[in-house]
N, C-alpha and C positions, 0 to 999 in steps of 0.2 A: 805755767801757772794757770789754774782754772779760774775763769771769770765768774764772779758771783752774780746773782740776779739783782737788779736794781732794788727790788722790794726788800731784800735782805739788808742792803745798805741803808735804805730809808728807815726801816724799823730800828736798826742799830743807832742811827743818828737821833731818832726820837727818844730812845732810851737814854742816851748820853745827855741830850738837852733837857729832858724833863724828869727822868728818874734819878740820875746821878746827883743833881743839886739837893735832893731831899734825903740823900744818904744811901740810896740803893746802888749796889755795886754789881756790875756784870761779872758773875763768877763762873759762867760757862758760856763760851762764845755763841753768837747767833749763828745757827746752822739751818740750812734748807732741809726740810723733811725729805727723806729718801723715797717716799711713795710717790711715783710720778703723778697719779691722779690728784693728789693733794695740792699740786702746784696751782690748780684752778683757784684755790683758796689761799694762795701765797703762804703756805704752811711753813712755820719755823719752829725751832726748839732752842731754848736757851735757859740760863738760870740767872736770877737776880738775887743777890744776897743769900745764896744757897737755896732759894726756892725754885723748883722746877716749873718752867713755863712752857705751855704749848700755845702757839699763836696761830690765828687764822684771820683772814679777811672775809667778811660776809659779802655774799654776792646779792645785789639787788636784782630781783626778777621782775619783769615788766607787768606781770599780771597779778601779783600779790604784794601786800604791804610787808614791810620789814626786809630783812636780809637773811639768806640761807647760807649754811656752812656745813661741811662734813667734819665729823670727829670720829674717825675710825683708823684702824690699823690692819695690816695683813696678818693673818695667823701664821704660826710657825708651820713649816711645810708638812710636818707629821700630823697636823690637826685633823680631826675627824670631819670637819665641815669643809675640807678642801681649801680653796683660795677665797672663800666668801669673807667679805669684810666683817670685822668684829669691833664693837665699841671700845673706846679707851677704858682702861682699868683705873679705878680710883687711886691705886697705889703708884701710878706712873707719873702723876703730876701734882703740883700744889695749886696752880692757877691756870685758867684758860683765859687768854686775852683775845678779844675779837674786835678788830677794827672795822668800823662801818662808815660809809660816806654816801652822800648824794651830791647833786650839782652845787648845793649851797652850804652844806653842813658836814661836819666830820666829828667822830668821837670813837670811844672804845668802851667795851664792857670788860671788866676785870672780875671774873667769877672765881671765888675760892672753891677748892675741891669739895668741901663740906656741902656747899650749896648745890654743886653739880650732882653729888650723891643723893641729896634730899630730893631733887627734882627728877632723878632717874636718867640723867644724861650720860654719866659714866657708869660703868658696871661696878658692882660691889657685891658683898655677900647676900644682900637683900634685893638688889635691883639688877635688871638685865642690861640696862644702858641703851643708848641710841647711837646710830651711825651718822646722824645729822639732825639738825634742828634749826629753828628760825629765831632770830632776835629782832626786837622791835625798839629802835631808838626813839627818843622823844618826838621826832618829826614824822614818825610812821603815820600813814593815812591810807584811805582807799585809793586804789589805782584809778578808779573812775570809769574805765571803758566798759562798753557793753560786753557781758560775758566774763568780766574780770571778777576776781575774788574780792570781797569787801573785807574791811578790817573788822573781823568778827568779835563777838563777846569773848570767845576763847583766846583770840589773839590779844585783846585788850587786857585780859586777866594775866596772860603770860607777860605782857609788857609791865604790868604793875609789880611783879616780883623781880623783873630784870632791872628796872630803872635805878634802884639804889646802887647798882654796880656800874653805872654808866658815868663816864667823864667826857665832857666836850673837849675838842681840840680846836684851838683858835686858828684863824687863817695863817698866822705866822708859825704854826706848829707847836705853840705853847699849851700847857694844860695847867689847871689850878692845882698848886702844890698841896694845899690843905685837903682838897677832894681826893687827890692821889693817895695821900697818907691815910685818910679814912677808909678808902676802898681797898687799897693794897694790903693793909694790915688786918683786914677783917678775918 
């Protein structure tokens, strides 16, 4: 039997504890993303109540506010661009869930694909898409050291559109059920 990574089990436990009581059913098992490089972002794929979910954990970088994550896939072998990463396609997911944390706080962004298309994060007929981007939870701030990037106006603008999709996770792993229903049904 293949041993699963601890993060897969942790996310599945969170889904059972917080999503199931509100009526969301795990309809496709939580699976580890097969692209090895995505393991840095604890990449998972699953479905909740028939909605296709791509999950990533944002990585806090010491010199910039917020958390970074990759959102890409490998092209098919016959692709003209070789093995260069390509953005996720809008028709491949319904939601992108990004978990973020620091020493004191934890939470998740639940972005519907329509928002990801509008912001140019996933590729569509009108947008190229991105292979990575940064999220800014409510506690984002300047890192403060000399030579470090400050929390720019651009970052704050990005945070403003992202925050309506953010849900805090309590120390015991619980999330507000009403917030979850509001964000996940968007």
